[in-house]
C-alpha positions in Angstrom: -1.3 -25.4 0.9 1.3 -27.2 3.0 2.2 -26.1 6.5 5.5 -24.2 7.0 8.2 -26.2 8.7 8.9 -25.1 12.2 12.5 -24.3 11.3 11.5 -22.1 8.4 12.6 -18.5 8.2 10.2 -16.1 9.9 8.5 -13.4 7.8 6.3 -10.7 9.3 3.6 -9.2 7.0 2.4 -5.8 8.1 -1.1 -5.1 6.9 -4.1 -7.4 6.5 -5.6 -6.1 3.3 -5.8 -8.3 0.3 -2.2 -7.5 -0.7 -0.9 -8.5 2.7 -3.0 -11.6 2.8 -1.9 -12.6 -0.6 1.7 -12.2 0.4 1.2 -14.3 3.5 -0.5 -17.0 1.5 2.3 -17.1 -1.0 5.1 -17.1 1.7 3.5 -20.1 3.4 3.3 -21.9 0.1 7.1 -21.2 -0.2 7.8 -22.7 3.2 8.2 -19.6 5.3 6.9 -19.1 8.8 4.5 -16.2 8.7 3.0 -13.7 11.2 0.6 -11.2 9.8 -0.1 -8.0 11.8 -3.2 -5.9 11.1 -3.6 -2.6 12.9 -7.4 -2.6 13.0 -9.9 -5.1 14.3 -10.8 -6.3 10.8 -9.0 -7.9 7.9 -9.6 -7.2 4.3 -9.1 -3.4 3.9 -11.3 -2.1 1.2 -12.9 -5.6 0.8 -15.6 -5.6 3.4 -18.9 -7.5 3.5 -21.8 -6.7 5.8 -25.6 -6.7 5.9 -28.4 -4.3 5.4 -32.0 -5.2 6.5 -30.7 -8.8 6.8 -29.4 -8.9 3.2 -25.7 -9.6 2.7 -24.0 -6.8 0.8 -20.5 -5.6 -0.1 -19.6 -2.4 1.7 -16.4 -2.0 -0.2 -15.2 -3.4 -3.6 -17.9 -5.5 -5.1 -16.3 -7.2 -8.1 -12.9 -8.2 -9.5 -11.5 -8.2 -13.0 -11.7 -11.8 -14.3 -9.7 -11.2 -17.5 -6.7 -10.7 -15.2 -6.3 -14.1 -13.4 -4.6 -13.4 -10.0 -7.7 -12.7 -7.9 -9.8 -15.5 -9.4 -6.8 -17.9 -8.9 -6.5 -16.9 -5.3 -10.2 -17.3 -4.7 -10.1 -20.8 -6.1 -7.0 -21.7 -4.1 -8.8 -20.9 -0.8 -11.9 -22.9 -1.6 -14.2 -20.3 -3.2 -14.4 -21.9 -6.7 -18.1 -22.9 -6.4 -19.0 -19.4 -5.1 -17.5 -17.4 -8.0 -20.3 -15.7 -10.0 -20.4 -13.4 -12.9 -22.8 -10.5 -12.8 -26.4 -11.4 -13.6 -26.4 -8.3 -15.8 -23.6 -5.9 -16.8 -25.8 -3.4 -18.7 -24.7 0.0 -17.3 -25.8 3.4 -18.4 -24.5 6.9 -18.2 -26.5 9.8 -16.8 -25.4 12.4 -19.3 -27.0 15.5 -20.8 -30.2 15.1 -18.8 -31.0 11.4 -19.5 -29.9 7.9 -18.7 -28.2 6.8 -21.9 -26.8 3.4 -22.9 -23.1 2.8 -22.5 -21.7 2.8 -26.0 -19.9 -0.4 -27.1 -16.5 -0.5 -28.8 -14.5 1.7 -26.4 -11.5 1.2 -24.2 -11.9 3.1 -20.8 -14.2 5.5 -22.7 -11.9 6.0 -25.7 -14.1 5.0 -28.7 -13.0 2.6 -31.4 -16.3 2.8 -33.2 -18.2 6.0 -33.8 -21.6 4.5 -34.7 -22.6 3.3 -31.2 -21.1 6.4 -29.7 -23.3 8.6 -31.8 -26.4 6.4 -31.2 -26.0 6.5 -27.5 -26.5 10.2 -27.1 -23.9 10.4 -24.4 -22.1 13.1 -26.5 -23.6 16.0 -28.5 -23.4 15.9 -32.2 -20.6 18.4 -32.0 -18.8 16.2 -29.5 -19.1 13.1 -31.8 -17.8 15.2 -34.7 -14.8 16.3 -32.6 -14.0 12.7 -31.7 -14.0 11.8 -35.5 -11.3 14.4 -36.1 -8.8 12.0 -34.4 -8.6 10.1 -37.7 -7.4 13.2 -39.5 -4.9 14.6 -37.0 -1.2 13.9 -37.2 0.3 11.6 -34.6 0.7 13.1 -31.1 3.9 12.2 -29.3 3.3 11.0 -25.7 6.9 10.9 -24.4 7.6 8.8 -21.3 4.1 9.4 -19.9 1.1 11.7 -20.3 -2.2 12.4 -18.5 -4.9 10.4 -20.1 -7.4 13.3 -20.1 -4.9 15.7 -21.6 -4.0 13.3 -24.4 -7.5 12.2 -25.3 -8.9 15.7 -25.2 -6.1 16.8 -27.5 -7.1 14.1 -30.0 -10.8 13.8 -29.5 -12.0 16.9 -27.6 -12.9 17.5 -23.9 -16.5 16.3 -24.2 -15.5 12.6 -24.6 -13.2 12.9 -21.7 -15.7 14.7 -19.4 -18.7 12.5 -20.3 -17.2 9.1 -21.0 -13.5 8.7 -20.0 -13.9 10.5 -16.6 -16.9 8.5 -15.3 -15.3 5.2 -16.3 -11.8 6.0 -15.0 -13.3 7.8 -11.9 -15.1 4.6 -11.0 -11.7 3.0 -10.5 -9.6 5.8 -9.1 -12.1 8.5 -8.0 -9.5 10.8 -9.6 -9.1 13.6 -12.2 -8.4 12.2 -15.7 -6.4 15.3 -16.5 -3.9 14.2 -13.8 -4.0 10.4 -14.1 -1.1 8.7 -15.8 -2.1 6.9 -19.0 0.9 4.7 -18.8 0.0 3.5 -15.3 -3.8 3.5 -15.4 -4.4 2.3 -19.0 -1.2 0.8 -20.3 -2.8 -0.7 -23.4 -4.0 2.7 -24.4 -0.6 4.2 -23.8 0.9 1.6 -26.2 -1.7 2.5 -28.8 -0.8 6.1 -28.5 2.9 5.3 -29.0 2.4 3.0 -32.0 -0.6 4.4 -33.9 -1.4 7.7 -35.4 -5.1 7.4 -34.6 -6.6 6.4 -31.3 -9.8 5.2 -33.0 -7.8 3.0 -35.3 -5.7 1.5 -32.5 -8.6 0.8 -30.1 -10.5 -0.9 -33.0 -7.5 -3.1 -33.8 -6.9 -4.1 -30.2 -10.5 -5.0 -29.7 -10.7 -7.0 -32.8 -7.6 -9.0 -31.7 -9.1 -9.5 -28.2 -12.4 -10.7 -29.7 -10.6 -13.4 -31.6 -9.1 -14.9 -28.5 -11.1 -17.7 -26.8 -10.6 -16.1 -23.4 -12.6 -13.1 -24.6 -15.8 -15.2 -24.3 -15.5 -15.4 -20.5 -16.9 -12.8 -18.1 -15.0 -9.5 -17.8 -15.8 -9.2 -14.1 -16.5 -11.8 -11.3 -18.2 -11.6 -8.0 -18.5 -14.0 -5.1 -21.7 -15.4 -3.5 -21.9 -13.5 -0.3 -19.8 -10.7 -1.5 -16.2 -9.9 -2.5 -15.6 -9.2 1.2 -15.7 -13.0 1.8 -12.4 -13.4 -0.1 -10.0 -12.0 2.6 -11.9 -14.0 5.2 -11.3 -17.2 3.2 -7.6 -16.3 2.6 -7.1 -15.6 6.3 -8.6 -19.0 7.1 -6.3 -20.7 4.6 -3.3 -18.8 6.1 -4.2 -20.0 9.6 -4.8 -23.6 8.4 -1.3 -23.6 6.9 0.3 -22.6 10.2 0.4 -18.9 9.8 -0.4 -16.6 12.7 -2.7 -13.6 12.2 -3.0 -10.8 14.8 -5.5 -8.0 14.6 -5.5 -4.8 16.6 -1.7 -5.0 16.2 -0.5 -1.6 14.9 3.1 -1.5 13.9 4.8 1.7 15.0 8.3 1.1 13.9 11.0 -1.1 12.2 14.5 -1.5 13.5 17.3 -3.2 11.6 19.2 -6.1 13.1 22.3 -7.8 11.8 20.3 -10.9 10.8 16.9 -9.4 10.2 14.4 -6.9 11.6 12.7 -6.0 14.8 9.0 -5.0 14.4 7.9 -2.5 17.0 4.2 -2.7 18.2 4.1 0.0 20.8 5.8 -1.4 23.9 6.1 -4.9 22.4 8.5 -6.1 19.7 8.7 -9.0 17.3 11.8 -10.2 15.5 11.8 -11.5 11.9 14.1 -12.6 9.2 12.2 -10.6 6.7 9.3 -8.1 6.5 6.6 -7.3 3.9 5.1 -3.8 4.3 1.6 -4.1 2.9 0.3 -0.9 4.4 -1.0 2.3 2.7 1.7 4.6 1.5 1.7 7.1 4.4 2.1 4.4 7.0 4.8 2.6 4.9 6.6 6.0 4.5 6.8 6.4 8.3 8.1 2.9 8.8 10.8 3.2 6.1 11.9 6.8 6.9 14.9 5.8 9.1 16.1 3.1 6.7 15.2 4.1 3.1 14.6 7.9 3.1 14.3 8.2 -0.7 11.6 5.5 -0.8 9.9 7.1 2.2 9.8 10.5 0.5 8.3 8.9 -2.6 5.7 7.1 -0.6 4.9 10.3 1.4 4.1 12.1 -1.9 1.4 9.6 -2.9 -2.0 11.3 -2.7 -5.3 9.6 -1.9 -8.9 10.2 -2.7 -11.7 9.6 -0.1 -15.2 8.5 -0.9 -18.3 7.2 0.7 -20.7 4.4 -0.3 -24.3 4.8 0.5 -26.1 1.4 0.6 -29.9 1.4 0.7 -32.5 -1.3 0.9 -36.0 -0.6 -0.6 -39.2 -2.5 -0.6 -39.2 -4.2 -4.0 -42.7 -3.0 -5.0 -41.6 0.6 -4.4 -38.9 0.4 -7.1 -40.6 -1.9 -9.6 -40.1 -0.8 -13.1 -37.6 2.0 -12.2 -34.3 0.3 -11.9 -32.9 -1.4 -15.1 -29.6 -3.0 -15.7 -26.7 -2.9 -13.4 -26.7 0.8 -12.6 -25.3 4.0 -14.1 -22.3 6.3 -14.0 -22.4 10.1 -13.6 -20.1 12.6 -15.3 -19.1 15.2 -12.8 -19.4 17.9 -15.5 -23.2 17.8 -14.9 -22.8 18.9 -11.2 -24.5 15.9 -9.5 -23.6 14.8 -6.0 -23.3 11.1 -6.7 -20.7 9.7 -9.2 -22.3 6.3 -9.7 -25.1 4.0 -8.6 -25.1 0.2 -8.6 -28.3 -1.7 -8.6 -27.1 -4.7 -6.6 -30.5 -6.4 -6.6 -30.2 -6.7 -10.4 -26.4 -7.1 -10.7 -25.8 -10.0 -8.3 -28.0 -13.0 -8.1 -26.8 -13.8 -4.5 -27.8 -10.3 -3.4 -31.3 -10.6 -5.0 -31.8 -13.9 -3.3 -31.0 -12.5 0.2 -34.6 -11.3 0.6 -37.0 -11.4 -2.4 -39.1 -8.6 -0.9 -36.2 -6.2 -0.8 -34.1 -4.4 -3.4 -30.6 -3.2 -2.6 -28.7 -0.5 -4.4 -25.8 1.8 -3.6 -24.3 5.1 -4.6 -20.8 6.5 -4.3 -19.9 10.1 -3.4 -16.5 11.8 -3.5 -13.8 12.4 -6.0 -10.2 13.5 -5.6 -10.2 17.2 -4.8 -14.0 17.3 -4.4 -14.4 15.7 -0.9 -16.2 18.5 1.0 -19.5 16.6 1.0 -17.8 13.7 2.9 -17.8 15.8 6.0 -21.6 15.8 6.2 -23.7 13.6 8.4 -24.7 10.1 7.1 -28.4 11.3 6.8 -27.3 14.1 4.5 -25.4 11.8 2.2 -28.4 9.5 2.1 -30.6 12.5 1.2 -28.2 13.6 -1.5 -28.3 10.1 -3.0 -32.1 10.0 -2.9 -32.3 13.4 -4.6 -30.1 12.3 -7.5 -31.8 8.9 -7.8 -35.1 10.7 -8.0 -33.9 12.9 -10.8 -32.2 10.1 -12.6 -34.8 7.2 -12.4 -37.8 8.7 -10.7 -37.3 7.0 -7.4 -39.5 8.6 -4.7 -39.6 5.9 -2.1 -37.8 6.0 1.3 -35.3 3.2 2.0 -36.2 0.6 4.6 -32.6 0.9 5.9 -29.4 2.7 4.8 -25.8 2.3 5.6 -23.0 4.8 4.9 -19.5 3.4 4.6 -16.7 6.0 4.5 -13.4 5.2 2.9 -11.1 8.0 4.1 -7.9 8.0 2.0 -9.2 4.9 0.3 -7.8 5.2 -3.3 -4.2 6.1 -4.2 -3.8 8.4 -7.1 -1.6 7.6 -10.1 -0.4 11.0 -11.6 1.9 11.3 -14.6 5.2 9.8 -13.7 3.7 7.3 -11.2 5.5 4.2 -12.6 8.9 6.0 -12.5 8.2 6.9 -8.9 7.3 3.3 -8.0 10.6 2.1 -9.7 12.6 4.5 -7.6 10.8 3.4 -4.4 11.5 -0.3 -5.1 15.1 0.4 -6.1 15.7 2.1 -2.7 13.8 -0.6 -0.8 15.8 -3.4 -2.5 19.0 -2.1 -1.0 17.6 -3.3 2.4 18.0 -7.0 2.9 14.8 -8.8 3.9 12.3 -6.0 3.1 9.7 -5.6 0.4 6.6 -3.5 -0.1 3.3 -4.1 -1.8 -0.2 -2.8 -2.1 -2.6 -0.6 -4.1 -0.1 2.3 -4.2 2.3 0.6 -6.6 1.0 -1.4 -9.6 -2.8 -1.0 -9.7 -5.8 -0.4 -7.4 -7.8 -3.4 -8.6 -8.0 -6.6 -6.7 -6.0 -8.7 -9.2 -3.2 -6.0 -9.2 -3.1 -6.0 -5.4 -2.9 -9.8 -5.2 -0.1 -9.7 -7.8 1.7 -7.1 -5.8 1.6 -9.2 -2.7 2.7 -12.3 -4.5 5.6 -10.4 -6.1 6.8 -9.2 -2.7 6.6 -12.7 -1.3 8.4 -14.3 -4.2 11.3 -11.8 -4.1 11.8 -12.5 -0.4 11.6 -16.2 -0.8 14.5 -16.1 -3.2 16.6 -14.3 -0.6 15.7 -16.5 2.3 18.0 -19.6 2.6 15.8 -22.7 2.2 15.7 -24.7 5.4 17.9 -22.3 7.4 17.0 -22.0 11.0 14.8 -18.9 11.6 15.7 -16.4 14.2 12.3 -14.8 14.5 10.3 -14.8 17.7 9.0 -12.6 20.5 
């Protein structure tokens, strides 16, 4: 990545999560001068690496979708190509109806395209499988402009498949309620199937057959990074600095003021002038910044709801867990009333994690769903005890961990209710009326890492088009 010319236009990026870092990286590639401001002491947002008992771990997101290219491309661009790793195992199970059961194959976000593996898995009752099969007989259901995925699938296939398969899979991404989440925004391929096919089973089967015929389908679905996904924002930040960008942490932006030729960014008693601004902050903060300038966009952003969650990471002596922990982990349908919603066996899933200390085994659990967050107010020790209780019931784990770490993500996951894409379109339309301003982040086009990288790049590309190449920048302190 070439360094920005000293006379380049100055762009301030507000927010040092992966979206803001991706925007800064792209802006520098386009020749802008960049200052990135992060309100906390740490870059990376929900991408955060740490240690437990001396073993490196991810304390936030742990993998990225590899079938969508943006995040992998960014990792390679900042020198992480030789550290990209697929999971050592991706064999997950579902703790359903009193037992750990294999994840049935042939589904799309829990919506089955093949009834045989679904029936064989035991995830659903015989009555539940029979209800799913009725989808093939029902007349087509119109979806309109959007529909809640749970509502639509339950109408076609019954609530059991939603509660025991769709919810745990979708909940792992959004920690949300499938009966509220937009199918068009969260699973657009399924929405297109619903629009074009009479039967969901038939549509999912056709789509998977086409996907399997493509060469790219042979590659890994997900990818990790040796040392943790949390190393990605660190590497992007290093690349931004190497290209001449400036990054400031503990620099919380409290306001934006318009100028005839740009913007004034307010940081408490200090200010920074810029030709353009990218707001890569969570929706509530962005709403406060935009309220004086784009009230309709601010109102839309203020309406975005968030789910909170906690990750409980534990290290065990390997002999204490030998023979108990198989595959990459398991998901938990909330309908069974358990406290945890998932557990990841990091010591099995990631080769780099297993190599951290051969005598230790690391796993983690997640707690908290949208609207069910009362447990998150408990002490760390209580969350660890809840996790151990469920792990004991699920796999027979009776050992105490050598060390545990609880990471709380308050307001960590934006929710995508029915109509989300229309709301985002209205927000962007209102923001576009303001010269030199764009927004990006998880609240718009997807909560996954590739979607966030894409969102940051889109904001950068749109601003680069509006900035006159080679014009003398006015930004400075």
